[in-house]
Phi, psi and omega in degrees: 000145178281318181220156180212158175216145181239130174259195181297315183226011180215160179230150179236147182223145172243125179275180183297344178256009177081018179265146182264144171226158176217161173204167181122202179221152181274135178290162183299330181280347178219065190289341183238135171099338185304320183278348176078019183252009177096183185298137175087350180265104182243351177208135174224122184274347176226153178303129183230131183298135177291144181287337182278129182273010179054046178064021180083000181268155177281136172285138178242343180205149176222156174217135182246116176268189179293318184230007180211167181222155178229146174227145177244131180259167184301333179274006178087010179275149178250136177237140180223156178200162181110212183287123182263010182309141179064016177075015187294347178277344176086016182261008178082012178211187179245022183285143173286141177245121183279337179230157176305134179231134181293135177275103186289343180299339179256019186305323183257018183232159175249106179281144183247347180203152175228150176210120185278328180068184180271176179020000000 
């Protein structure tokens, strides 16, 4: 992997071609979506490539929070997934995202860094 990030119970990886993988387990308070592989995937024991292609863009940075994750693509777009409590995914609601979803609030901007933080 070119880059990696570690959360409380999961890890994220970017390979040399900008593709994302994750492994670990989802905590009980955010049982769906943390790993970014869709409904029903709550544990992966080895790094497994995410099914979402991030709009065809290469991932350049990732950050793993306690219950959510963020990815930054080469075009400056931010993608988020996992527990959306308190609006932390940036989609204007508190919905959980099972797969990476583009944060449209930054549609006309080029973001240069992401950090998921804890809880």
